[in-house]
ROSE-4610 file (N, C-alpha, C; in Angstrom, 1 decimal, always signed):
// ROSE-4610
residu = [A/A/A/D/D/D/T/T/T/F/F/F/L/L/L/W/W/W/R/R/R/N/N/N/K/K/K/K/K/K/I/I/I/S/S/S/A/A/A/G/G/G/V/V/V/L/L/L/G/G/G/V/V/V/A/A/A/T/T/T/V/V/V/I/I/I/W/W/W/V/V/V/L/L/L/F/F/F/E/E/E/L/L/L/L/L/L/E/E/E/Y/Y/Y/H/H/H/L/L/L/L/L/L/T/T/T/L/L/L/V/V/V/C/C/C/H/H/H/V/V/V/L/L/L/I/I/I/F/F/F/A/A/A/L/L/L/V/V/V/I/I/I/L/L/L/F/F/F/L/L/L/W/W/W/S/S/S/N/N/N/A/A/A/Y/Y/Y/A/A/A/F/F/F/I/I/I/N/N/N/K/K/K/S/S/S/P/P/P/L/L/L/C/C/C/I/I/I/P/P/P/E/E/E/V/V/V/H/H/H/I/I/I/P/P/P/K/K/K/D/D/D/P/P/P/V/V/V/I/I/I/E/E/E/F/F/F/A/A/A/E/E/E/A/A/A/L/L/L/R/R/R/F/F/F/E/E/E/T/T/T/N/N/N/L/L/L/A/A/A/F/F/F/T/T/T/V/V/V/F/F/F/R/R/R/D/D/D/I/I/I/A/A/A/S/S/S/G/G/G/R/R/R/D/D/D/L/L/L/K/K/K/K/K/K/F/F/F/L/L/L/Y/Y/Y/V/V/V/I/I/I/A/A/A/G/G/G/L/L/L/W/W/W/I/I/I/L/L/L/S/S/S/I/I/I/V/V/V/G/G/G/S/S/S/W/W/W/C/C/C/S/S/S/F/F/F/V/V/V/T/T/T/L/L/L/F/F/F/Y/Y/Y/I/I/I/V/V/V/F/F/F/V/V/V/L/L/L/L/L/L/H/H/H/T/T/T/V/V/V/P/P/P/V/V/V/L/L/L/Y/Y/Y/E/E/E/K/K/K/Y/Y/Y/E/E/E/D/D/D/K/K/K/V/V/V/D/D/D/P/P/P/F/F/F/A/A/A/E/E/E/K/K/K/A/A/A/M/M/M/H/H/H/E/E/E/I/I/I/K/K/K/K/K/K/Q/Q/Q/Y/Y/Y/A/A/A/V/V/V/F/F/F/N/N/N/A/A/A/N/N/N/V/V/V/L/L/L/S/S/S/K/K/K/I/I/I/P/P/P/R/R/R/G/G/G/P/P/P/S/S/S/K/K/K/E/E/E/K/K/K/K/K/K/K/K/K/D/D/D]
num = [1/1/1/2/2/2/3/3/3/4/4/4/5/5/5/6/6/6/7/7/7/8/8/8/9/9/9/10/10/10/11/11/11/12/12/12/13/13/13/14/14/14/15/15/15/16/16/16/17/17/17/18/18/18/19/19/19/20/20/20/21/21/21/22/22/22/23/23/23/24/24/24/25/25/25/26/26/26/27/27/27/28/28/28/29/29/29/30/30/30/31/31/31/32/32/32/33/33/33/34/34/34/35/35/35/36/36/36/37/37/37/38/38/38/39/39/39/40/40/40/41/41/41/42/42/42/43/43/43/44/44/44/45/45/45/46/46/46/47/47/47/48/48/48/49/49/49/50/50/50/51/51/51/52/52/52/53/53/53/54/54/54/55/55/55/56/56/56/57/57/57/58/58/58/59/59/59/60/60/60/61/61/61/62/62/62/63/63/63/64/64/64/65/65/65/66/66/66/67/67/67/68/68/68/69/69/69/70/70/70/71/71/71/72/72/72/73/73/73/74/74/74/75/75/75/76/76/76/77/77/77/78/78/78/79/79/79/80/80/80/81/81/81/82/82/82/83/83/83/84/84/84/85/85/85/86/86/86/87/87/87/88/88/88/89/89/89/90/90/90/91/91/91/92/92/92/93/93/93/94/94/94/95/95/95/96/96/96/97/97/97/98/98/98/99/99/99/100/100/100/101/101/101/102/102/102/103/103/103/104/104/104/105/105/105/106/106/106/107/107/107/108/108/108/109/109/109/110/110/110/111/111/111/112/112/112/113/113/113/114/114/114/115/115/115/116/116/116/117/117/117/118/118/118/119/119/119/120/120/120/121/121/121/122/122/122/123/123/123/124/124/124/125/125/125/126/126/126/127/127/127/128/128/128/129/129/129/130/130/130/131/131/131/132/132/132/133/133/133/134/134/134/135/135/135/136/136/136/137/137/137/138/138/138/139/139/139/140/140/140/141/141/141/142/142/142/143/143/143/144/144/144/145/145/145/146/146/146/147/147/147/148/148/148/149/149/149/150/150/150/151/151/151/152/152/152/153/153/153/154/154/154/155/155/155/156/156/156/157/157/157/158/158/158/159/159/159/160/160/160/161/161/161/162/162/162/163/163/163/164/164/164/165/165/165/166/166/166/167/167/167/168/168/168/169/169/169/170/170/170/171/171/171/172/172/172/173/173/173/174/174/174/175/175/175/176/176/176/177/177/177/178/178/178/179/179/179/180/180/180/181/181/181/182/182/182/183/183/183/184/184/184/185/185/185/186/186/186]
x = [+7.3/+6.8/+6.1/+6.7/+6.0/+4.6/+4.4/+3.1/+2.1/+2.5/+1.7/+1.4/+2.3/+2.2/+1.6/+1.2/+0.6/+1.4/+2.8/+3.6/+3.4/+3.2/+2.8/+1.3/+0.4/-1.0/-1.5/-0.9/-1.4/-1.0/+0.2/+0.6/-0.2/-0.3/-1.1/-2.5/-3.2/-4.5/-4.6/-3.6/-3.6/-3.5/-2.6/-2.5/-3.7/-4.3/-5.6/-6.7/-6.7/-7.8/-7.6/-6.4/-6.2/-6.6/-6.3/-6.7/-8.2/-8.9/-10.3/-10.9/-10.4/-10.8/-10.7/-9.5/-9.3/-10.2/-10.5/-11.5/-12.9/-13.3/-14.6/-14.7/-13.6/-13.6/-13.8/-13.0/-13.0/-14.1/-14.5/-15.5/-16.9/-17.1/-18.5/-18.9/-18.0/-18.4/-18.1/-17.5/-17.2/-16.3/-15.4/-14.4/-13.4/-12.7/-11.7/-10.3/-9.3/-7.9/-7.5/-7.7/-7.3/-8.0/-9.3/-10.0/-9.5/-9.2/-8.6/-7.2/-6.4/-5.0/-5.2/-6.1/-6.3/-6.9/-7.8/-8.4/-7.4/-6.5/-5.5/-4.5/-4.1/-3.2/-3.8/-5.1/-5.8/-5.8/-6.1/-6.2/-4.8/-3.8/-2.4/-2.0/-2.2/-1.8/-2.6/-3.9/-4.6/-4.1/-3.9/-3.4/-2.0/-1.1/+0.2/+0.2/-0.7/-0.8/-1.4/-2.4/-3.0/-2.0/-1.3/-0.4/+0.8/+1.3/+2.3/+1.9/+0.7/+0.2/-0.3/-0.7/-1.0/+0.2/+1.4/+2.6/+2.9/+2.5/+2.8/+1.9/+0.7/-0.3/+0.1/+0.8/+1.1/+2.6/+3.3/+4.6/+5.6/+5.5/+6.5/+7.2/+8.2/+8.9/+8.0/+8.1/+7.2/+7.6/+6.7/+6.8/+7.9/+8.8/+9.9/+9.5/+9.2/+8.8/+10.0/+10.4/+11.7/+11.6/+12.7/+12.7/+12.9/+12.1/+12.2/+12.8/+13.8/+14.4/+14.4/+14.1/+14.2/+15.6/+16.3/+17.7/+17.7/+18.7/+18.8/+19.0/+19.9/+20.3/+19.1/+18.3/+17.2/+16.2/+16.0/+15.1/+15.7/+17.0/+17.7/+17.6/+17.9/+17.8/+16.4/+15.4/+14.0/+13.8/+14.2/+13.9/+14.7/+15.9/+16.7/+16.0/+15.5/+14.9/+13.6/+12.8/+11.6/+11.9/+13.0/+13.4/+13.8/+14.5/+14.9/+13.7/+12.8/+11.6/+10.7/+10.6/+9.8/+10.5/+11.8/+12.5/+12.4/+12.4/+12.2/+10.8/+9.8/+8.4/+8.3/+8.9/+8.9/+9.6/+10.7/+11.4/+10.5/+9.8/+8.9/+7.8/+7.2/+6.1/+6.6/+7.8/+8.3/+8.5/+9.0/+9.2/+7.9/+6.9/+5.6/+5.0/+5.1/+4.4/+5.2/+6.4/+7.2/+6.7/+5.9/+5.3/+6.1/+7.2/+8.1/+7.5/+6.7/+6.2/+4.7/+4.0/+2.6/+1.9/+2.5/+2.0/+2.0/+3.1/+3.2/+2.2/+2.1/+1.2/-0.2/-0.6/-2.0/-2.2/-1.2/-1.4/-1.6/-0.8/-0.9/-2.2/-2.6/-3.9/-5.1/-5.0/-6.1/-6.0/-4.8/-4.7/-5.3/-4.9/-5.4/-6.9/-7.4/-8.9/-9.6/-9.1/-9.7/-9.6/-8.5/-8.3/-9.3/-9.5/-10.5/-11.9/-12.2/-13.6/-13.7/-12.7/-12.8/-12.8/-12.1/-12.0/-13.4/-14.1/-15.4/-16.5/-16.2/-17.1/-17.0/-15.8/-15.6/-14.6/-14.5/-13.6/-12.2/-11.2/-9.8/-9.6/-10.2/-10.0/-10.4/-11.6/-12.1/-11.2/-10.8/-9.9/-8.6/-8.0/-6.8/-7.0/-8.2/-8.5/-8.6/-9.2/-9.4/-8.0/-7.2/-5.8/-5.0/-5.2/-4.5/-5.0/-6.3/-6.8/-6.4/-6.3/-5.8/-4.4/-3.6/-2.1/-2.0/-3.0/-2.9/-3.5/-4.3/-4.9/-4.4/-4.1/-3.7/-2.3/-1.3/+0.0/-0.2/-0.9/-1.1/-2.0/-3.0/-3.8/-3.0/-2.2/-1.3/-0.4/+0.3/+1.2/+0.5/-0.7/-1.4/-1.9/-2.4/-2.9/-2.1/-0.8/+0.1/-0.1/-0.2/-0.3/-1.6/-2.6/-3.9/-3.9/-3.3/-3.3/-2.4/-1.2/-0.3/-0.8/-1.4/-2.0/-3.1/-3.9/-5.0/-4.3/-3.3/-2.6/-2.0/-1.4/-0.8/-1.8/-3.0/-4.1/-4.6/-4.7/-5.2/-4.2/-2.9/-1.9/-1.9/-2.0/-2.1/-3.3/-4.5/-5.7/-5.5/-4.8/-4.6/-3.7/-2.6/-1.7/-2.4/-3.3/-4.1/-5.0/-5.7/-6.6/-5.8/-4.6/-3.8/-3.3/-3.0/-2.6/-3.8/-5.0/-6.1/-6.3/-6.2/-6.3/-5.2/-4.0/-2.9/-3.2/-3.7/-3.9/-5.0/-6.1/-7.3/-7.3/-6.6/-6.6/-5.3/-4.3/-3.0/-2.2/-2.3/-1.6/-2.1/-3.4/-4.0/-3.7/-3.1/-2.8/-1.6/-1.7/-0.6/+0.5/+1.7/+2.9/+3.8/+4.6/+5.6/+6.7/+7.5/+8.7/+9.6/+10.1/+11.0/+12.4/+13.1/+14.5/+15.4/+16.2/+17.1/+18.5/+19.1/+20.4/+21.5/+22.4/+23.5/+24.5/+24.9/+25.9/+27.3/+28.2/+29.6/+30.4]
y = [-11.2/-11.1/-12.4/-13.5/-14.8/-14.9/-14.3/-14.3/-13.5/-12.3/-11.4/-11.9/-12.7/-13.2/-14.6/-15.1/-16.4/-17.6/-17.5/-18.6/-19.8/-19.6/-20.7/-20.4/-21.1/-20.8/-21.0/-22.0/-22.2/-21.1/-20.6/-19.4/-18.2/-17.9/-16.7/-16.8/-17.9/-18.1/-18.0/-18.5/-18.5/-17.0/-16.3/-14.9/-14.1/-14.3/-13.6/-14.1/-15.3/-15.9/-15.2/-15.1/-14.5/-13.0/-12.3/-10.9/-10.8/-11.8/-11.7/-12.0/-12.9/-13.2/-12.0/-11.4/-10.2/-9.1/-8.9/-7.9/-8.2/-9.5/-9.8/-9.6/-9.9/-9.7/-8.2/-7.4/-6.0/-5.2/-5.5/-4.7/-5.2/-6.5/-7.0/-7.3/-7.9/-8.3/-7.2/-6.1/-4.9/-5.3/-6.2/-6.6/-5.5/-5.3/-4.3/-4.9/-4.2/-4.7/-5.1/-4.2/-4.5/-5.7/-5.9/-7.0/-8.3/-8.2/-9.4/-9.8/-8.8/-9.1/-9.7/-9.2/-9.7/-11.1/-11.4/-12.7/-13.8/-13.4/-14.3/-14.6/-13.5/-13.8/-14.6/-14.4/-15.3/-16.7/-16.9/-18.3/-18.9/-18.2/-18.8/-19.1/-18.2/-18.4/-19.6/-19.7/-20.9/-22.2/-22.2/-23.5/-23.8/-22.9/-23.2/-23.6/-22.9/-23.2/-24.7/-25.0/-26.3/-27.4/-27.1/-28.1/-28.3/-27.2/-27.4/-28.2/-27.9/-28.7/-30.1/-30.4/-31.7/-32.6/-32.1/-32.9/-33.4/-32.6/-33.1/-34.3/-34.3/-35.4/-36.7/-36.6/-37.8/-38.2/-37.6/-37.9/-37.7/-36.7/-36.4/-35.0/-34.7/-33.5/-32.3/-31.2/-30.1/-29.4/-28.7/-28.1/-27.0/-27.0/-26.0/-24.7/-23.7/-22.4/-21.6/-21.3/-20.5/-19.1/-18.5/-17.1/-16.3/-15.2/-14.4/-13.1/-12.7/-11.4/-10.7/-9.4/-8.7/-8.1/-8.5/-7.9/-6.4/-5.8/-4.3/-3.8/-4.5/-4.0/-4.0/-5.0/-4.8/-3.7/-3.5/-2.4/-1.1/-0.9/+0.4/+0.5/-0.5/-0.5/-0.1/-0.6/-0.3/+1.2/+1.6/+3.0/+4.0/+3.6/+4.5/+4.5/+3.4/+3.3/+4.1/+4.0/+4.8/+6.3/+6.7/+8.1/+8.6/+7.8/+8.2/+8.4/+7.5/+7.6/+8.8/+9.0/+10.2/+11.5/+11.6/+12.8/+12.9/+11.8/+11.9/+12.4/+11.9/+12.4/+13.9/+14.3/+15.8/+16.6/+16.1/+16.8/+16.9/+15.8/+15.8/+16.8/+16.7/+17.6/+19.1/+19.4/+20.8/+21.2/+20.3/+20.6/+20.9/+20.1/+20.3/+21.6/+21.9/+23.1/+24.3/+24.2/+25.4/+26.2/+25.5/+26.2/+26.2/+25.4/+25.4/+24.6/+23.6/+22.7/+22.6/+23.4/+23.4/+22.1/+21.5/+20.2/+19.1/+19.0/+18.0/+18.4/+19.7/+20.2/+19.8/+20.0/+19.6/+18.1/+17.4/+15.9/+15.4/+16.0/+15.6/+16.0/+17.2/+17.7/+16.8/+16.5/+15.7/+14.3/+13.7/+12.4/+12.4/+13.4/+13.4/+13.7/+14.5/+14.7/+13.4/+12.7/+11.4/+10.4/+10.4/+9.5/+9.9/+11.1/+11.6/+11.2/+11.2/+10.8/+9.3/+8.5/+7.1/+6.7/+7.5/+7.3/+7.6/+8.5/+8.7/+7.7/+6.8/+5.8/+4.6/+4.4/+3.2/+3.5/+2.5/+2.7/+2.4/+2.7/+2.5/+1.0/+0.2/-1.3/-1.8/-1.3/-1.8/-1.3/+0.0/+0.5/-0.2/-0.6/-1.3/-2.7/-3.3/-4.7/-4.6/-3.5/-3.4/-3.3/-2.5/-2.3/-3.6/-4.3/-5.6/-6.6/-6.7/-7.6/-7.2/-5.9/-5.4/-5.8/-5.6/-6.0/-7.5/-8.3/-9.8/-10.2/-9.3/-9.7/-9.0/-7.7/-6.9/-7.4/-7.7/-8.1/-9.4/-10.4/-11.7/-11.5/-10.6/-10.4/-9.6/-8.7/-8.0/-8.9/-9.8/-10.7/-11.7/-12.0/-12.9/-12.2/-11.0/-10.3/-9.0/-9.1/-7.9/-7.4/-8.3/-7.9/-7.2/-7.4/-6.6/-5.3/-5.3/-4.2/-3.0/-3.4/-2.3/-1.4/-1.9/-1.0/-0.1/-0.6/+0.2/+1.3/+0.9/+1.9/+3.0/+2.6/+3.7/+4.6/+4.1/+4.9/+5.9/+5.3/+6.1/+7.2/+6.9/+7.9/+9.0/+8.6/+9.6/+10.5/+10.0/+10.8/+11.7/+11.2/+12.0/+13.2/+12.9/+14.0/+15.0/+14.6/+15.5/+16.4/+15.8/+16.5/+17.5/+17.1/+18.0/+19.2/+18.9/+20.1/+21.0/+20.5/+21.4/+22.2/+21.5/+22.1/+23.2/+22.9/+23.8/+25.0/+24.8/+26.0/+26.9/+26.2/+27.0/+27.5/+26.9/+27.3/+27.6/+26.7/+27.0/+28.1/+28.3/+29.4/+30.7/+30.8/+32.1/+32.5/+31.6/+32.0/+32.9/+34.1/+35.0/+34.5/+34.7/+34.3/+35.5/+35.4/+36.5/+36.4/+37.5/+37.5/+36.3/+35.7/+34.6/+35.2/+34.5/+34.9/+34.2/+35.0/+34.4/+34.1/+33.0/+32.7/+33.6/+33.9/+34.7/+33.9/+34.5/+33.8/+34.4/+33.5/+33.9/+34.1]
z = [-5.7/-7.1/-7.5/-7.0/-7.4/-6.8/-5.7/-5.1/-5.9/-6.3/-7.0/-8.4/-9.0/-10.4/-10.3/-9.2/-9.0/-9.6/-9.3/-9.8/-8.9/-7.6/-6.7/-6.3/-6.9/-6.7/-5.3/-4.6/-3.2/-2.3/-2.4/-1.6/-1.9/-3.2/-3.6/-3.2/-3.3/-2.9/-1.4/-0.7/+0.8/+1.3/+0.6/+1.0/+0.7/-0.4/-0.8/+0.2/+0.5/+1.5/+2.8/+3.3/+4.7/+4.6/+3.5/+3.4/+3.4/+2.7/+2.7/+4.0/+4.8/+6.1/+7.0/+6.9/+7.7/+7.4/+6.1/+5.7/+6.2/+6.1/+6.6/+8.1/+8.8/+10.3/+10.6/+10.0/+10.3/+9.8/+8.5/+7.9/+8.0/+7.7/+7.8/+9.2/+10.0/+11.3/+12.3/+11.9/+12.7/+13.9/+13.6/+14.7/+14.7/+15.9/+16.0/+16.2/+15.8/+15.8/+17.2/+18.2/+19.5/+20.1/+19.8/+20.2/+19.6/+18.3/+17.7/+18.3/+18.5/+19.0/+20.4/+21.2/+22.6/+22.5/+21.7/+21.6/+21.1/+20.1/+19.6/+20.7/+21.5/+22.6/+23.7/+24.0/+25.0/+24.5/+23.3/+22.7/+22.8/+22.4/+22.4/+23.8/+24.8/+26.2/+26.8/+26.5/+27.0/+26.5/+25.2/+24.6/+25.1/+25.2/+25.8/+27.2/+28.0/+29.4/+29.6/+28.9/+29.0/+28.5/+27.4/+26.9/+27.9/+28.5/+29.5/+30.7/+31.2/+32.3/+32.0/+30.7/+30.3/+30.4/+30.1/+30.1/+31.5/+32.5/+33.9/+34.3/+33.7/+34.0/+33.3/+32.2/+31.4/+31.6/+32.6/+32.9/+31.8/+31.1/+30.0/+30.3/+29.6/+29.9/+29.4/+30.1/+29.8/+28.4/+27.9/+26.6/+26.7/+25.8/+25.8/+25.0/+25.7/+25.0/+24.9/+23.7/+23.5/+23.9/+24.3/+24.6/+23.3/+23.3/+22.0/+22.4/+21.6/+21.7/+20.4/+20.3/+19.1/+19.0/+17.9/+17.8/+17.5/+17.9/+17.8/+16.4/+15.7/+14.3/+13.3/+13.2/+12.2/+12.6/+13.9/+14.3/+13.9/+14.1/+13.8/+12.2/+11.5/+10.0/+9.5/+10.1/+9.8/+10.1/+11.3/+11.6/+10.7/+10.3/+9.4/+8.0/+7.5/+6.2/+6.3/+7.4/+7.5/+7.6/+8.3/+8.4/+7.0/+6.2/+4.9/+4.0/+4.0/+3.1/+3.6/+4.9/+5.3/+4.9/+5.0/+4.5/+3.0/+2.3/+0.8/+0.5/+1.3/+1.0/+1.3/+2.4/+2.7/+1.6/+1.1/+0.0/-1.2/-1.6/-2.7/-2.5/-1.3/-0.9/-1.0/-0.5/-0.6/-2.1/-2.9/-4.3/-5.0/-4.7/-5.4/-4.9/-3.6/-3.0/-3.4/-3.8/-4.1/-5.3/-6.2/-7.3/-8.5/-8.6/-9.8/-10.9/-10.6/-11.7/-11.5/-12.3/-12.3/-12.7/-13.7/-14.2/-13.1/-12.4/-11.3/-10.2/-9.9/-8.8/-9.1/-10.4/-10.8/-10.7/-11.2/-11.1/-9.6/-8.7/-7.3/-6.7/-7.0/-6.6/-7.1/-8.4/-9.0/-8.4/-8.2/-7.6/-6.1/-5.3/-4.0/-3.9/-4.9/-4.9/-5.3/-6.2/-6.6/-5.5/-4.8/-3.6/-2.5/-2.3/-1.3/-1.6/-2.9/-3.3/-3.1/-3.5/-3.3/-1.8/-1.0/+0.4/+1.1/+0.5/+1.1/+0.8/-0.2/-0.6/+0.3/+0.9/+1.7/+2.9/+3.8/+4.9/+4.5/+5.3/+5.0/+4.9/+5.7/+5.6/+4.2/+3.8/+2.5/+1.4/+1.5/+0.5/+0.4/+1.6/+1.7/+1.0/+1.3/+0.8/-0.8/-1.3/-2.7/-3.4/-2.8/-3.3/-3.3/-2.2/-2.0/-3.1/-3.3/-4.4/-5.7/-6.0/-7.3/-7.5/-6.4/-6.5/-6.8/-6.4/-6.6/-7.9/-8.6/-9.9/-11.1/-11.0/-12.1/-12.7/-11.9/-12.6/-13.3/-12.8/-13.5/-14.7/-14.7/-15.9/-16.9/-16.5/-17.5/-18.1/-17.3/-17.9/-18.9/-18.6/-19.5/-20.8/-20.7/-21.8/-22.2/-22.1/-22.3/-23.7/-24.7/-26.1/-26.4/-25.6/-25.9/-25.0/-23.9/-23.0/-23.5/-24.0/-24.4/-25.5/-26.6/-27.6/-27.0/-26.2/-25.5/-24.7/-23.9/-23.0/-23.8/-25.0/-25.9/-26.4/-26.8/-27.3/-26.1/-24.9/-23.8/-23.5/-23.5/-23.2/-24.3/-25.5/-26.6/-26.4/-26.0/-25.8/-24.6/-23.5/-22.3/-22.7/-23.5/-23.9/-24.7/-25.6/-26.4/-25.6/-24.6/-23.7/-22.9/-22.4/-21.6/-22.5/-23.7/-24.6/-24.8/-24.9/-25.0/-23.7/-22.5/-21.2/-21.0/-21.5/-21.3/-22.2/-23.4/-24.3/-23.8/-23.3/-22.9/-21.5/-20.6/-19.2/-18.6/-18.7/-18.0/-18.6/-19.9/-20.6/-20.2/-19.8/-19.4/-18.0/-17.2/-15.8/-15.8/-15.2/-15.2/-14.3/-14.8/-14.1/-13.9/-12.8/-12.6/-13.6/-13.6/-14.5/-14.3/-15.3/-15.2/-14.9/-14.1/-13.8/-14.9/-15.6/-16.5/-15.8/-16.3/-15.7/-16.2/-15.3/-15.7/-16.6/-17.7/-18.5/-18.2/-18.0/-17.7/-18.9]
């Protein structure tokens, strides 16, 4: 949260700078992820190899490269969290597709349609970079100008609700629906 709200300007600027460099590498220079990973590993291995052999020439103890092991528990916790979120997404998808809530269904369809249009304008890397930059700028701008944004957002929500009421009256209410099931009273 502190990074997104620019509490430590050096860290926030560094994170945004690294994201910009990655975007420039992948999008503008058309670099590929596998190529980048291989080049970074080659560079690291060459530096470590030369450093280890340089110690032999200057009669010092060799470089101590630590052994790295991935612990089992965090990997299992990550897999379980990923499984839980995936199951939750499937549940939400099933609820939306079941046809019980037309309003939510239309929101999801409209959101996916807008996302598909935005996705056709640029590549995934550019879209990811735009979202990343927005995540680093919108919270701090909102915090700074909250008193000016809130009244505008209230007016926008009021207008959206008014337009939805018109859409509901003119379009959605005219869609034929099956007979509703009444609950049994005991």
